[in-house]
Residue frames as a rotation matrix with the C-alpha (Angstrom) as fourth column:
MET 1
0.504 -0.770 -0.392 -40.87
-0.863 -0.428 -0.268 -3.27
0.038 0.473 -0.880 8.51
MET 2
-0.425 -0.681 0.597 -39.39
-0.707 0.661 0.251 -6.53
-0.565 -0.315 -0.762 9.86
GLY 3
0.265 0.614 0.744 -42.05
0.101 0.749 -0.654 -8.50
-0.959 0.249 0.137 8.00
PHE 4
0.920 0.041 -0.389 -41.03
-0.355 -0.331 -0.874 -6.83
-0.164 0.943 -0.290 4.72
ILE 5
0.021 -0.994 -0.104 -37.34
-1.000 -0.019 -0.021 -7.63
0.019 0.105 -0.994 5.28
ALA 6
-0.394 -0.125 0.911 -38.08
-0.398 0.916 -0.047 -11.20
-0.828 -0.381 -0.411 6.33
ASP 7
0.624 0.706 0.335 -40.36
0.065 0.380 -0.923 -11.65
-0.778 0.598 0.191 3.31
THR 8
0.743 -0.421 -0.521 -37.69
-0.667 -0.396 -0.631 -10.27
0.059 0.816 -0.575 0.93
VAL 9
-0.336 -0.894 0.297 -34.99
-0.911 0.388 0.136 -12.52
-0.237 -0.225 -0.945 2.41
LYS 10
-0.101 0.389 0.916 -37.32
-0.104 0.911 -0.399 -15.53
-0.989 -0.136 -0.051 2.14
LYS 11
0.882 0.465 -0.072 -38.13
-0.090 0.016 -0.996 -14.72
-0.462 0.885 0.056 -1.53
ALA 12
0.433 -0.799 -0.417 -34.45
-0.885 -0.289 -0.365 -14.20
0.171 0.527 -0.832 -2.39
THR 13
-0.411 -0.611 0.677 -33.39
-0.745 0.653 0.137 -17.38
-0.526 -0.448 -0.723 -0.61
PHE 14
-0.226 0.412 0.883 -36.00
0.245 0.901 -0.358 -19.65
-0.943 0.135 -0.304 -2.20
TRP 15
-0.913 -0.236 -0.333 -36.19
-0.189 -0.478 0.858 -17.53
-0.361 0.846 0.392 -5.38
THR 16
-0.277 0.917 0.287 -39.93
0.674 0.398 -0.623 -17.32
-0.685 0.021 -0.728 -5.77
TYR 17
-0.176 0.178 -0.968 -39.75
-0.431 -0.898 -0.087 -14.54
-0.885 0.402 0.235 -8.36
PRO 18
0.723 0.464 0.512 -41.24
0.258 0.506 -0.823 -15.26
-0.641 0.727 0.246 -11.81
ARG 19
-0.084 -0.823 0.562 -38.97
0.880 0.203 0.429 -15.37
-0.467 0.530 0.708 -14.87
THR 20
0.098 0.188 0.977 -40.46
0.803 -0.595 0.034 -12.22
0.588 0.781 -0.209 -16.34
SER 21
0.900 0.253 -0.354 -39.70
0.428 -0.660 0.617 -10.05
-0.078 -0.707 -0.703 -13.30
TRP 22
0.668 -0.680 0.301 -36.93
-0.442 -0.688 -0.575 -7.48
0.599 0.251 -0.761 -12.92
GLN 23
0.473 -0.495 0.729 -35.47
-0.730 0.243 0.639 -9.56
-0.494 -0.834 -0.246 -10.09
TRP 24
0.696 -0.186 0.693 -34.87
0.380 0.915 -0.137 -12.42
-0.609 0.359 0.707 -12.52
ASP 25
0.826 -0.387 0.410 -33.13
0.262 -0.381 -0.887 -10.04
0.499 0.840 -0.214 -14.93
VAL 26
0.550 -0.637 0.540 -30.89
-0.808 -0.570 0.152 -8.75
0.211 -0.520 -0.828 -12.14
LEU 27
0.523 -0.344 0.780 -29.96
-0.291 0.788 0.542 -12.34
-0.801 -0.511 0.312 -11.21
CYS 28
0.786 -0.211 0.581 -29.05
0.593 0.521 -0.613 -13.13
-0.174 0.827 0.535 -14.82
VAL 29
0.723 -0.546 0.423 -26.90
-0.194 -0.748 -0.635 -10.00
0.663 0.377 -0.647 -15.07
LEU 30
0.495 -0.543 0.678 -25.15
-0.838 -0.091 0.538 -10.90
-0.230 -0.835 -0.500 -11.81
ILE 31
0.641 -0.247 0.727 -24.43
0.179 0.969 0.172 -14.41
-0.746 0.020 0.665 -13.09
LEU 32
0.793 -0.337 0.507 -22.97
0.532 -0.022 -0.846 -13.03
0.297 0.941 0.162 -16.34
VAL 33
0.642 -0.580 0.502 -20.87
-0.607 -0.784 -0.130 -10.50
0.469 -0.221 -0.855 -14.44
PHE 34
0.525 -0.434 0.732 -19.54
-0.552 0.482 0.681 -13.31
-0.648 -0.761 0.013 -12.26
ILE 35
0.731 -0.211 0.649 -18.72
0.494 0.820 -0.289 -15.50
-0.471 0.532 0.703 -15.27
PHE 36
0.659 -0.419 0.624 -16.92
0.569 -0.265 -0.779 -12.84
0.492 0.868 0.063 -17.32
LEU 37
0.489 -0.464 0.738 -15.28
-0.431 -0.865 -0.258 -10.71
0.758 -0.192 -0.623 -14.63
THR 38
0.942 -0.185 0.281 -14.07
-0.175 0.444 0.879 -13.34
-0.287 -0.877 0.386 -12.16
PRO 39
0.183 -0.949 -0.256 -10.25
-0.982 -0.189 -0.004 -13.50
-0.045 0.252 -0.967 -12.16
LYS 40
0.471 -0.078 -0.879 -8.81
-0.358 0.893 -0.271 -16.79
0.806 0.443 0.393 -13.38
SER 41
-0.582 -0.812 0.045 -6.59
-0.339 0.191 -0.921 -16.95
0.740 -0.551 -0.386 -10.31
TRP 42
-0.148 0.601 0.786 -9.63
-0.985 -0.019 -0.170 -17.59
-0.087 -0.799 0.595 -8.10
PHE 43
0.820 0.572 0.004 -9.99
-0.563 0.807 -0.176 -21.03
-0.104 0.142 0.984 -9.68
GLU 44
0.227 -0.819 -0.527 -6.34
-0.393 0.418 -0.819 -22.07
0.891 0.393 -0.227 -9.78
ASN 45
0.993 -0.021 0.114 -5.06
-0.092 0.451 0.888 -24.56
-0.070 -0.892 0.446 -7.26
SER 46
0.426 -0.902 -0.074 -1.37
-0.890 -0.403 -0.213 -23.98
0.162 0.157 -0.974 -6.65
GLU 47
0.060 -0.401 0.914 -0.82
-0.572 0.736 0.361 -27.57
-0.818 -0.545 -0.186 -5.47
ARG 48
0.499 0.259 0.827 -1.60
0.348 0.814 -0.465 -29.07
-0.794 0.520 0.316 -8.90
ARG 49
0.670 -0.184 -0.719 0.49
-0.598 -0.708 -0.375 -26.85
-0.441 0.681 -0.584 -11.17
GLY 50
-0.344 -0.929 -0.135 3.28
-0.857 0.252 0.449 -29.39
-0.383 0.270 -0.883 -11.67
TYR 51
-0.693 0.106 0.713 0.95
0.076 0.994 -0.074 -32.27
-0.717 0.003 -0.697 -12.47
LEU 52
0.045 0.751 -0.659 -0.85
-0.710 -0.440 -0.550 -31.08
-0.703 0.492 0.513 -15.59
ALA 53
-0.268 -0.205 -0.941 0.52
-0.888 0.431 0.159 -33.81
0.373 0.879 -0.298 -17.86
HIS 54
0.807 0.558 -0.191 -0.63
-0.480 0.810 0.339 -37.40
0.344 -0.182 0.921 -17.76
GLN 55
0.454 -0.647 0.613 1.56
-0.666 0.211 0.716 -39.64
-0.592 -0.733 -0.335 -15.60
SER 56
0.008 -0.447 0.895 2.11
0.396 0.823 0.407 -42.34
-0.918 0.351 0.184 -18.20
PRO 57
-0.515 -0.248 -0.820 3.36
-0.530 -0.660 0.533 -41.08
-0.674 0.709 0.209 -21.56
ALA 58
0.293 0.684 0.668 0.92
0.330 0.584 -0.742 -41.89
-0.897 0.438 -0.054 -24.34
VAL 59
-0.682 -0.468 0.562 1.41
0.661 -0.065 0.748 -41.79
-0.314 0.881 0.354 -28.06
THR 60
0.283 0.715 -0.639 0.00
0.210 -0.697 -0.686 -38.63
-0.936 0.060 -0.347 -29.62
ALA 61
-0.037 -0.234 0.972 -0.23
0.996 0.072 0.055 -37.61
-0.083 0.970 0.230 -33.25
VAL 62
0.036 -0.044 -0.998 0.80
0.133 -0.990 0.048 -34.09
-0.990 -0.135 -0.029 -34.26
LEU 63
0.586 0.193 0.787 0.04
0.796 0.046 -0.604 -32.66
-0.153 0.980 -0.127 -37.69
VAL 64
-0.053 -0.719 -0.693 2.93
0.230 -0.684 0.692 -30.58
-0.972 -0.123 0.202 -39.04
GLY 65
0.829 0.377 -0.413 2.77
-0.239 -0.429 -0.871 -28.49
-0.505 0.821 -0.265 -42.21
ALA 66
0.693 -0.551 0.465 5.01
0.718 0.588 -0.373 -29.51
-0.068 0.592 0.803 -45.10
GLU 67
0.620 -0.452 0.642 6.62
0.057 -0.790 -0.611 -26.07
0.783 0.415 -0.464 -45.18
LEU 68
0.719 -0.316 0.618 8.07
-0.694 -0.344 0.632 -26.59
0.013 -0.884 -0.467 -41.69
ILE 69
0.387 -0.571 0.724 9.97
-0.080 0.762 0.643 -29.79
-0.919 -0.307 0.249 -42.45
GLU 70
0.185 -0.419 -0.889 12.55
-0.958 -0.278 -0.069 -29.89
-0.218 0.864 -0.453 -45.23
ASN 71
-0.464 -0.410 -0.785 13.65
-0.547 0.830 -0.109 -33.50
0.696 0.379 -0.609 -44.76
ALA 72
0.512 0.777 0.365 11.12
-0.796 0.270 0.542 -35.84
0.323 -0.568 0.757 -43.14
GLN 73
0.608 -0.360 -0.708 13.78
0.249 0.933 -0.260 -38.55
0.754 -0.018 0.657 -42.91
ASP 74
-0.515 -0.820 0.250 15.87
0.066 -0.328 -0.942 -36.40
0.855 -0.469 0.223 -40.53
LYS 75
0.202 0.643 -0.739 14.48
0.767 0.365 0.528 -37.39
0.609 -0.673 -0.419 -37.13
ALA 76
-0.467 -0.457 -0.757 16.40
0.840 -0.498 -0.217 -34.64
-0.278 -0.737 0.616 -35.31
GLU 77
-0.974 0.140 0.181 14.90
-0.041 -0.885 0.464 -31.94
0.225 0.444 0.867 -37.52
VAL 78
-0.157 0.976 -0.148 11.38
0.138 0.170 0.976 -33.33
0.978 0.133 -0.161 -37.06
GLU 79
0.067 0.126 -0.990 11.88
0.966 0.239 0.096 -33.50
0.249 -0.963 -0.105 -33.27
GLN 80
-0.818 -0.435 -0.375 13.06
0.518 -0.841 -0.155 -29.88
-0.248 -0.321 0.914 -33.20
VAL 81
-0.759 0.603 0.246 10.02
-0.210 -0.584 0.784 -28.69
0.617 0.543 0.569 -35.17
VAL 82
0.131 0.840 -0.526 7.63
0.404 0.439 0.803 -30.68
0.905 -0.318 -0.281 -32.96
ARG 83
-0.271 -0.297 -0.916 9.33
0.962 -0.109 -0.249 -29.34
-0.025 -0.949 0.315 -29.81
THR 84
-0.995 -0.103 -0.006 8.82
0.102 -0.990 0.099 -25.81
-0.016 0.098 0.995 -31.09
LEU 85
-0.469 0.882 0.044 5.17
-0.218 -0.164 0.962 -26.43
0.856 0.442 0.270 -31.95
THR 86
0.313 0.652 -0.691 4.22
0.462 0.531 0.710 -28.25
0.830 -0.542 -0.135 -28.74
GLY 87
0.344 -0.253 0.904 6.43
-0.667 -0.744 0.046 -26.37
0.661 -0.619 -0.424 -26.29
ARG 88
0.939 -0.040 0.341 7.62
-0.221 0.687 0.692 -29.68
-0.262 -0.725 0.637 -24.83
ASN 89
0.180 -0.961 -0.211 11.31
-0.983 -0.170 -0.065 -30.47
0.027 0.220 -0.975 -24.52
ASP 90
-0.439 -0.344 0.830 10.87
-0.541 0.839 0.061 -34.19
-0.718 -0.422 -0.554 -23.82
VAL 91
0.585 0.728 -0.358 9.35
-0.701 0.232 -0.675 -35.13
-0.408 0.645 0.646 -27.19
GLN 92
-0.555 -0.651 0.518 10.31
-0.187 0.704 0.685 -38.42
-0.811 0.283 -0.513 -28.80
VAL 93
0.024 0.522 -0.853 9.37
-0.989 -0.111 -0.096 -38.91
-0.145 0.846 0.514 -32.45
LEU 94
-0.094 0.024 0.995 8.14
-0.228 0.973 -0.045 -42.45
-0.969 -0.231 -0.086 -33.03
LYS 95
-0.282 0.088 0.955 6.90
0.834 0.515 0.199 -42.34
-0.474 0.853 -0.219 -36.60
VAL 96
-0.464 0.134 -0.876 6.47
-0.364 -0.930 0.050 -39.82
-0.808 0.342 0.480 -39.43
ARG 97
-0.206 0.486 0.850 3.75
0.801 0.582 -0.139 -40.31
-0.562 0.652 -0.509 -42.05
LYS 98
-0.986 -0.144 -0.078 3.35
0.061 -0.765 0.642 -38.15
-0.152 0.628 0.763 -45.14
VAL 99
-0.028 0.997 -0.068 -0.09
0.426 -0.050 -0.903 -36.59
-0.904 -0.055 -0.423 -45.66
VAL 100
-0.951 -0.287 0.113 -0.89
0.198 -0.290 0.936 -36.11
-0.236 0.913 0.333 -49.35
ASP 101
-0.214 0.907 -0.364 -3.89
-0.601 -0.415 -0.682 -34.59
-0.770 0.073 0.634 -51.12
LYS 102
0.569 0.568 0.595 -5.81
0.064 0.691 -0.720 -36.20
-0.820 0.448 0.356 -53.96
ASP 103
0.908 -0.287 -0.306 -3.28
-0.384 -0.280 -0.880 -34.84
0.167 0.916 -0.364 -56.48
GLY 104
0.651 -0.682 -0.332 -0.37
0.659 0.725 -0.198 -36.51
0.376 -0.089 0.922 -54.70
LYS 105
0.047 -0.621 0.782 1.06
-0.095 -0.783 -0.615 -33.24
0.994 -0.045 -0.096 -53.38
THR 106
-0.382 -0.274 -0.882 2.52
0.807 0.367 -0.464 -33.39
0.451 -0.889 0.081 -49.87
ARG 107
0.386 0.632 0.672 0.31
0.114 -0.755 0.645 -31.29
0.916 -0.173 -0.363 -47.56
GLY 108
0.312 -0.297 0.902 2.07
-0.906 -0.378 0.189 -32.11
0.285 -0.877 -0.387 -44.30
TYR 109
-0.490 -0.501 -0.713 3.30
-0.161 0.856 -0.491 -34.81
0.857 -0.126 -0.500 -41.99
GLU 110
0.725 0.644 0.244 1.53
-0.445 0.168 0.879 -36.72
0.526 -0.746 0.408 -39.25
VAL 111
-0.346 -0.936 -0.066 4.08
-0.395 0.209 -0.895 -37.29
0.851 -0.284 -0.442 -36.50
ASP 112
0.718 0.481 -0.503 3.55
0.213 0.535 0.817 -39.81
0.663 -0.694 0.282 -33.70
ILE 113
-0.242 -0.805 0.542 5.22
-0.406 -0.423 -0.810 -38.56
0.882 -0.415 -0.224 -30.54
ARG 114
0.470 0.295 -0.832 5.62
0.659 0.510 0.553 -39.64
0.587 -0.808 0.045 -26.96
């Protein structure tokens, strides 16, 4: 009896089962269960929550649909739309470029923000 238990523990530890065995299938199911049913909170580190953004502000381009901006020259309006889209309150609009299709119709605006 002890030899059977020791042999089973040794096989499970060093995983000597072939890929076509039921043990391999059970392992795959356990891995999938772990991946899909593990709570997200197990992988969160509470110490890093405030430091998700990069420390030095970089220029980023945001594509905004033409229907959202009435006057692209109005920097305050563009900033408000970009703040709503990005969820950031500290957005600074650096440059607004019109994006047009091959027919010359305005499709949107590419906004450089910091």
